[in-house]
N, CA, C and O atoms as a Tinker XYZ file with bonds, in Angstrom:
   320  protein
     1  N     -9.805000    5.602000   -8.344000    73     2
     2  CA    -9.072000    6.855000   -8.283000    64     1     3
     3  C     -8.013000    6.886000   -9.374000    63     2     4     5
     4  O     -7.327000    5.892000   -9.610000    81     3
     5  N     -7.888000    7.988000  -10.016000    73     3     6
     6  CA    -6.891000    8.165000  -11.058000    64     5     7
     7  C     -5.702000    8.935000  -10.504000    63     6     8     9
     8  O     -5.873000    9.947000   -9.825000    81     7
     9  N     -4.511000    8.461000  -10.790000    73     7    10
    10  CA    -3.297000    9.149000  -10.382000    64     9    11
    11  C     -2.722000    9.881000  -11.583000    63    10    12    13
    12  O     -2.905000    9.464000  -12.727000    81    11
    13  N     -2.029000   10.971000  -11.310000    73    11    14
    14  CA    -1.382000   11.717000  -12.383000    64    13    15
    15  C      0.029000   11.206000  -12.656000    63    14    16    17
    16  O      0.858000   11.919000  -13.221000    81    15
    17  N      0.286000    9.996000  -12.260000    73    15    18
    18  CA     1.599000    9.386000  -12.452000    64    17    19
    19  C      1.398000    7.957000  -12.955000    63    18    20    21
    20  O      0.323000    7.379000  -12.790000    81    19
    21  N      2.420000    7.402000  -13.560000    73    19    22
    22  CA     2.332000    6.025000  -14.049000    64    21    23
    23  C      2.359000    5.071000  -12.863000    63    22    24    25
    24  O      3.051000    5.319000  -11.875000    81    23
    25  N      1.604000    3.980000  -12.960000    73    23    26
    26  CA     1.572000    2.996000  -11.885000    64    25    27
    27  C      2.974000    2.500000  -11.560000    63    26    28    29
    28  O      3.295000    2.270000  -10.394000    81    27
    29  N      3.797000    2.336000  -12.563000    73    27    30
    30  CA     5.158000    1.830000  -12.327000    64    29    31
    31  C      5.982000    2.783000  -11.463000    63    30    32    33
    32  O      6.952000    2.358000  -10.835000    81    31
    33  N      5.613000    4.059000  -11.421000    73    31    34
    34  CA     6.350000    5.037000  -10.617000    64    33    35
    35  C      6.111000    4.871000   -9.117000    63    34    36    37
    36  O      6.870000    5.411000   -8.312000    81    35
    37  N      5.069000    4.134000   -8.727000    73    35    38
    38  CA     4.816000    3.964000   -7.298000    64    37    39
    39  C      5.447000    2.693000   -6.731000    63    38    40    41
    40  O      5.435000    2.481000   -5.518000    81    39
    41  N      6.004000    1.837000   -7.614000    73    39    42
    42  CA     6.689000    0.638000   -7.132000    64    41    43
    43  C      7.864000    1.034000   -6.251000    63    42    44    45
    44  O      8.593000    1.978000   -6.555000    81    43
    45  N      8.040000    0.302000   -5.154000    73    43    46
    46  CA     9.134000    0.515000   -4.198000    64    45    47
    47  C      9.020000    1.842000   -3.442000    63    46    48    49
    48  O      9.990000    2.287000   -2.829000    81    47
    49  N      7.852000    2.472000   -3.482000    73    47    50
    50  CA     7.618000    3.703000   -2.713000    64    49    51
    51  C      6.922000    3.334000   -1.404000    63    50    52    53
    52  O      6.290000    2.282000   -1.304000    81    51
    53  N      7.041000    4.198000   -0.416000    73    51    54
    54  CA     6.402000    3.976000    0.874000    64    53    55
    55  C      4.895000    4.107000    0.748000    63    54    56    57
    56  O      4.392000    4.852000   -0.093000    81    55
    57  N      4.177000    3.370000    1.599000    73    55    58
    58  CA     2.715000    3.450000    1.648000    64    57    59
    59  C      2.311000    3.754000    3.089000    63    58    60    61
    60  O      2.868000    3.200000    4.036000    81    59
    61  N      1.338000    4.638000    3.233000    73    59    62
    62  CA     0.892000    5.023000    4.569000    64    61    63
    63  C     -0.606000    5.292000    4.583000    63    62    64    65
    64  O     -1.211000    5.610000    3.559000    81    63
    65  N     -1.184000    5.157000    5.765000    73    63    66
    66  CA    -2.598000    5.464000    5.956000    64    65    67
    67  C     -2.766000    6.916000    6.384000    63    66    68    69
    68  O     -1.786000    7.652000    6.510000    81    67
    69  N     -4.015000    7.326000    6.606000    73    67    70
    70  CA    -4.291000    8.731000    6.910000    64    69    71
    71  C     -3.847000    9.144000    8.308000    63    70    72    73
    72  O     -3.710000   10.337000    8.582000    81    71
    73  N     -3.619000    8.178000    9.197000    73    71    74
    74  CA    -3.148000    8.513000   10.539000    64    73    75
    75  C     -1.681000    8.110000   10.708000    63    74    76    77
    76  O     -1.267000    7.684000   11.787000    81    75
    77  N     -0.898000    8.251000    9.631000    73    75    78
    78  CA     0.518000    7.878000    9.603000    64    77    79
    79  C      0.740000    6.396000    9.872000    63    78    80    81
    80  O      1.789000    6.005000   10.384000    81    79
    81  N     -0.229000    5.587000    9.534000    73    79    82
    82  CA    -0.122000    4.133000    9.662000    64    81    83
    83  C      0.867000    3.635000    8.607000    63    82    84    85
    84  O      0.656000    3.830000    7.410000    81    83
    85  N      1.938000    2.997000    9.054000    73    83    86
    86  CA     2.964000    2.496000    8.146000    64    85    87
    87  C      2.485000    1.209000    7.485000    63    86    88    89
    88  O      2.277000    0.199000    8.158000    81    87
    89  N      2.312000    1.248000    6.176000    73    87    90
    90  CA     1.859000    0.082000    5.416000    64    89    91
    91  C      2.996000   -0.547000    4.610000    63    90    92    93
    92  O      2.764000   -1.437000    3.792000    81    91
    93  N      4.206000   -0.087000    4.843000    73    91    94
    94  CA     5.361000   -0.672000    4.176000    64    93    95
    95  C      5.677000   -0.044000    2.836000    63    94    96    97
    96  O      5.480000    1.152000    2.617000    81    95
    97  N      6.172000   -0.886000    1.947000    73    95    98
    98  CA     6.612000   -0.450000    0.622000    64    97    99
    99  C      5.781000   -1.150000   -0.447000    63    98   100   101
   100  O      5.464000   -2.332000   -0.316000    81    99
   101  N      5.433000   -0.427000   -1.494000    73    99   102
   102  CA     4.653000   -0.999000   -2.594000    64   101   103
   103  C      5.494000   -2.043000   -3.318000    63   102   104   105
   104  O      6.596000   -1.757000   -3.787000    81   103
   105  N      4.949000   -3.274000   -3.403000    73   103   106
   106  CA     5.654000   -4.387000   -4.044000    64   105   107
   107  C      5.034000   -4.794000   -5.371000    63   106   108   109
   108  O      5.744000   -5.138000   -6.316000    81   107
   109  N      3.702000   -4.753000   -5.441000    73   107   110
   110  CA     3.008000   -5.181000   -6.659000    64   109   111
   111  C      1.808000   -4.279000   -6.901000    63   110   112   113
   112  O      1.227000   -3.712000   -5.976000    81   111
   113  N      1.456000   -4.166000   -8.179000    73   111   114
   114  CA     0.275000   -3.408000   -8.570000    64   113   115
   115  C     -0.596000   -4.327000   -9.398000    63   114   116   117
   116  O     -0.222000   -4.735000  -10.498000    81   115
   117  N     -1.759000   -4.650000   -8.861000    73   115   118
   118  CA    -2.695000   -5.505000   -9.572000    64   117   119
   119  C     -3.763000   -4.676000  -10.259000    63   118   120   121
   120  O     -3.706000   -3.446000  -10.261000    81   119
   121  N     -4.724000   -5.349000  -10.834000    73   119   122
   122  CA    -5.814000   -4.668000  -11.510000    64   121   123
   123  C     -6.636000   -3.837000  -10.541000    63   122   124   125
   124  O     -6.980000   -2.692000  -10.833000    81   123
   125  N     -6.953000   -4.416000   -9.383000    73   123   126
   126  CA    -7.805000   -3.734000   -8.407000    64   125   127
   127  C     -7.127000   -3.477000   -7.074000    63   126   128   129
   128  O     -7.683000   -2.776000   -6.228000    81   127
   129  N     -5.930000   -4.032000   -6.868000    73   127   130
   130  CA    -5.274000   -3.956000   -5.566000    64   129   131
   131  C     -3.813000   -3.544000   -5.674000    63   130   132   133
   132  O     -3.162000   -3.741000   -6.700000    81   131
   133  N     -3.315000   -2.962000   -4.575000    73   131   134
   134  CA    -1.901000   -2.658000   -4.401000    64   133   135
   135  C     -1.404000   -3.579000   -3.290000    63   134   136   137
   136  O     -2.030000   -3.671000   -2.235000    81   135
   137  N     -0.281000   -4.262000   -3.521000    73   135   138
   138  CA     0.299000   -5.127000   -2.493000    64   137   139
   139  C      1.512000   -4.408000   -1.905000    63   138   140   141
   140  O      2.418000   -3.992000   -2.626000    81   139
   141  N      1.505000   -4.271000   -0.572000    73   139   142
   142  CA     2.626000   -3.646000    0.121000    64   141   143
   143  C      3.241000   -4.659000    1.080000    63   142   144   145
   144  O      2.612000   -5.648000    1.455000    81   143
   145  N      4.481000   -4.390000    1.465000    73   143   146
   146  CA     5.168000   -5.268000    2.395000    64   145   147
   147  C      5.921000   -4.416000    3.407000    63   146   148   149
   148  O      6.583000   -3.439000    3.059000    81   147
   149  N      5.800000   -4.816000    4.672000    73   147   150
   150  CA     6.412000   -4.075000    5.771000    64   149   151
   151  C      7.275000   -5.029000    6.582000    63   150   152   153
   152  O      6.861000   -6.156000    6.857000    81   151
   153  N      8.467000   -4.593000    6.967000    73   151   154
   154  CA     9.338000   -5.391000    7.819000    64   153   155
   155  C     10.425000   -6.111000    7.050000    63   154   156   157
   156  O     10.388000   -6.223000    5.824000    81   155
   157  N     11.406000   -6.600000    7.819000    73   155   158
   158  CA    12.531000   -7.309000    7.216000    64   157   159
   159  C     12.485000   -8.788000    7.595000    63   158   160   161
   160  O     12.528000   -9.660000    6.728000    81   159
   161  N     12.399000   -9.056000    8.884000    73   159   162
   162  CA    12.370000  -10.451000    9.340000    64   161   163
   163  C     10.938000  -10.952000    9.445000    63   162   164   165
   164  O     10.581000  -11.957000    8.831000    81   163
   165  N     10.129000  -10.261000   10.211000    73   163   166
   166  CA     8.712000  -10.615000   10.362000    64   165   167
   167  C      7.897000   -9.760000    9.401000    63   166   168   169
   168  O      7.316000   -8.749000    9.796000    81   167
   169  N      7.858000  -10.165000    8.154000    73   167   170
   170  CA     7.207000   -9.372000    7.117000    64   169   171
   171  C      5.691000   -9.410000    7.246000    63   170   172   173
   172  O      5.094000  -10.450000    7.526000    81   171
   173  N      5.093000   -8.253000    7.035000    73   171   174
   174  CA     3.640000   -8.128000    6.985000    64   173   175
   175  C      3.288000   -7.659000    5.590000    63   174   176   177
   176  O      3.865000   -6.694000    5.088000    81   175
   177  N      2.344000   -8.339000    4.964000    73   175   178
   178  CA     1.906000   -7.956000    3.616000    64   177   179
   179  C      0.469000   -7.479000    3.679000    63   178   180   181
   180  O     -0.353000   -8.009000    4.427000    81   179
   181  N      0.187000   -6.470000    2.878000    73   179   182
   182  CA    -1.152000   -5.908000    2.803000    64   181   183
   183  C     -1.618000   -5.920000    1.353000    63   182   184   185
   184  O     -0.831000   -5.680000    0.438000    81   183
   185  N     -2.878000   -6.195000    1.154000    73   183   186
   186  CA    -3.499000   -6.173000   -0.171000    64   185   187
   187  C     -4.626000   -5.143000   -0.071000    63   186   188   189
   188  O     -5.701000   -5.436000    0.452000    81   187
   189  N     -4.369000   -3.940000   -0.575000    73   187   190
   190  CA    -5.265000   -2.807000   -0.367000    64   189   191
   191  C     -5.933000   -2.422000   -1.689000    63   190   192   193
   192  O     -5.254000   -2.251000   -2.702000    81   191
   193  N     -7.264000   -2.286000   -1.681000    73   191   194
   194  CA    -7.968000   -1.908000   -2.912000    64   193   195
   195  C     -7.513000   -0.540000   -3.431000    63   194   196   197
   196  O     -7.297000    0.391000   -2.656000    81   195
   197  N     -7.374000   -0.439000   -4.734000    73   195   198
   198  CA    -6.961000    0.825000   -5.352000    64   197   199
   199  C     -7.945000    1.958000   -5.070000    63   198   200   201
   200  O     -7.552000    3.124000   -5.042000    81   199
   201  N     -9.230000    1.625000   -4.858000    73   199   202
   202  CA   -10.200000    2.698000   -4.620000    64   201   203
   203  C     -9.998000    3.377000   -3.266000    63   202   204   205
   204  O    -10.681000    4.356000   -2.966000    81   203
   205  N     -9.072000    2.875000   -2.441000    73   203   206
   206  CA    -8.759000    3.509000   -1.163000    64   205   207
   207  C     -7.531000    4.415000   -1.245000    63   206   208   209
   208  O     -7.088000    4.952000   -0.230000    81   207
   209  N     -6.983000    4.584000   -2.440000    73   207   210
   210  CA    -5.839000    5.487000   -2.610000    64   209   211
   211  C     -6.331000    6.924000   -2.444000    63   210   212   213
   212  O     -7.307000    7.344000   -3.066000    81   211
   213  N     -5.623000    7.664000   -1.584000    73   211   214
   214  CA    -5.959000    9.072000   -1.357000    64   213   215
   215  C     -5.103000    9.990000   -2.219000    63   214   216   217
   216  O     -5.531000   11.087000   -2.577000    81   215
   217  N     -3.895000    9.545000   -2.553000    73   215   218
   218  CA    -3.016000   10.360000   -3.377000    64   217   219
   219  C     -1.593000    9.843000   -3.349000    63   218   220   221
   220  O     -1.268000    8.902000   -2.626000    81   219
   221  N     -0.748000   10.480000   -4.155000    73   219   222
   222  CA     0.660000   10.114000   -4.241000    64   221   223
   223  C      1.472000   11.385000   -4.167000    63   222   224   225
   224  O      1.266000   12.312000   -4.950000    81   223
   225  N      2.413000   11.429000   -3.206000    73   223   226
   226  CA     3.205000   12.637000   -3.008000    64   225   227
   227  C      4.603000   12.573000   -3.594000    63   226   228   229
   228  O      5.467000   13.354000   -3.195000    81   227
   229  N      4.851000   11.671000   -4.525000    73   227   230
   230  CA     6.177000   11.566000   -5.132000    64   229   231
   231  C      7.048000   10.515000   -4.472000    63   230   232   233
   232  O      7.797000    9.814000   -5.153000    81   231
   233  N      6.960000   10.397000   -3.150000    73   231   234
   234  CA     7.730000    9.399000   -2.413000    64   233   235
   235  C      6.833000    8.470000   -1.600000    63   234   236   237
   236  O      7.258000    7.391000   -1.187000    81   235
   237  N      5.599000    8.891000   -1.375000    73   235   238
   238  CA     4.679000    8.133000   -0.523000    64   237   239
   239  C      3.316000    8.008000   -1.185000    63   238   240   241
   240  O      2.777000    8.975000   -1.722000    81   239
   241  N      2.768000    6.789000   -1.137000    73   239   242
   242  CA     1.414000    6.526000   -1.614000    64   241   243
   243  C      0.501000    6.540000   -0.391000    63   242   244   245
   244  O      0.714000    5.782000    0.555000    81   243
   245  N     -0.506000    7.396000   -0.412000    73   243   246
   246  CA    -1.407000    7.561000    0.732000    64   245   247
   247  C     -2.723000    6.830000    0.488000    63   246   248   249
   248  O     -3.319000    6.922000   -0.585000    81   247
   249  N     -3.162000    6.097000    1.520000    73   247   250
   250  CA    -4.435000    5.384000    1.476000    64   249   251
   251  C     -5.402000    5.970000    2.492000    63   250   252   253
   252  O     -4.988000    6.475000    3.535000    81   251
   253  N     -6.693000    5.899000    2.184000    73   251   254
   254  CA    -7.739000    6.371000    3.095000    64   253   255
   255  C     -8.118000    5.260000    4.077000    63   254   256   257
   256  O     -9.268000    4.824000    4.124000    81   255
   257  N     -7.143000    4.814000    4.851000    73   255   258
   258  CA    -7.422000    3.841000    5.909000    64   257   259
   259  C     -6.640000    4.252000    7.155000    63   258   260   261
   260  O     -5.623000    4.941000    7.076000    81   259
   261  N     -7.140000    3.814000    8.297000    73   259   262
   262  CA    -6.471000    4.095000    9.566000    64   261   263
   263  C     -5.823000    2.807000   10.071000    63   262   264   265
   264  O     -6.131000    1.714000    9.596000    81   263
   265  N     -4.921000    2.956000   11.042000    73   263   266
   266  CA    -4.190000    1.805000   11.566000    64   265   267
   267  C     -5.127000    0.692000   12.023000    63   266   268   269
   268  O     -4.866000   -0.482000   11.758000    81   267
   269  N     -6.208000    1.044000   12.702000    73   267   270
   270  CA    -7.153000    0.034000   13.188000    64   269   271
   271  C     -7.788000   -0.747000   12.035000    63   270   272   273
   272  O     -8.102000   -1.928000   12.188000    81   271
   273  N     -7.976000   -0.106000   10.898000    73   271   274
   274  CA    -8.579000   -0.759000    9.730000    64   273   275
   275  C     -7.574000   -1.608000    8.947000    63   274   276   277
   276  O     -7.962000   -2.523000    8.221000    81   275
   277  N     -6.296000   -1.304000    9.097000    73   275   278
   278  CA    -5.272000   -1.959000    8.263000    64   277   279
   279  C     -5.229000   -3.471000    8.465000    63   278   280   281
   280  O     -4.843000   -4.199000    7.551000    81   279
   281  N     -5.611000   -3.950000    9.628000    73   279   282
   282  CA    -5.558000   -5.390000    9.909000    64   281   283
   283  C     -6.429000   -6.197000    8.958000    63   282   284   285
   284  O     -6.101000   -7.341000    8.645000    81   283
   285  N     -7.512000   -5.632000    8.503000    73   283   286
   286  CA    -8.386000   -6.399000    7.610000    64   285   287
   287  C     -7.803000   -6.570000    6.203000    63   286   288   289
   288  O     -8.310000   -7.362000    5.409000    81   287
   289  N     -6.746000   -5.832000    5.905000    73   287   290
   290  CA    -6.083000   -5.944000    4.605000    64   289   291
   291  C     -4.814000   -6.793000    4.666000    63   290   292   293
   292  O     -4.136000   -6.955000    3.651000    81   291
   293  N     -4.484000   -7.333000    5.834000    73   291   294
   294  CA    -3.293000   -8.170000    5.993000    64   293   295
   295  C     -3.447000   -9.461000    5.212000    63   294   296   297
   296  O     -4.482000  -10.124000    5.285000    81   295
   297  N     -2.416000   -9.812000    4.468000    73   295   298
   298  CA    -2.398000  -11.035000    3.680000    64   297   299
   299  C     -0.992000  -11.610000    3.738000    63   298   300   301
   300  O     -0.300000  -11.670000    2.722000    81   299
   301  N     -0.574000  -12.027000    4.909000    73   299   302
   302  CA     0.799000  -12.486000    5.087000    64   301   303
   303  C      1.129000  -13.746000    4.304000    63   302   304   305
   304  O      2.300000  -14.098000    4.166000    81   303
   305  N      0.115000  -14.428000    3.793000    73   303   306
   306  CA     0.367000  -15.652000    3.035000    64   305   307
   307  C      0.522000  -15.403000    1.535000    63   306   308   309
   308  O      0.624000  -16.365000    0.774000    81   307
   309  N      0.544000  -14.153000    1.087000    73   307   310
   310  CA     0.717000  -13.864000   -0.342000    64   309   311
   311  C      2.143000  -14.202000   -0.772000    63   310   312   313
   312  O      3.098000  -13.967000   -0.033000    81   311
   313  N      2.268000  -14.741000   -1.942000    73   311   314
   314  CA     3.591000  -15.035000   -2.522000    64   313   315
   315  C      3.885000  -13.986000   -3.576000    63   314   316   317
   316  O      2.971000  -13.481000   -4.227000    81   315
   317  N      5.153000  -13.655000   -3.746000    73   315   318
   318  CA     5.568000  -12.699000   -4.789000    64   317   319
   319  C      5.603000  -13.382000   -6.119000    63   318   320
   320  O      5.927000  -12.754000   -7.127000    81   319
């Protein structure tokens, strides 16, 4: 998916799924994946393929995944 904005503009923006699933904040942008992080103490990290991006609304990056699907993208052992 192509965005009409620079990849760097989505850093530190909120990420959500199609059913308002909170995926945290965008932390890293890889070649094929976006890494998000949710929480302060018990952090949850997600590694979501870029091809699942539905769009960007200026403050929020939307993914075509639902809350039930988000568990398969959890990668809590990722290091920054």
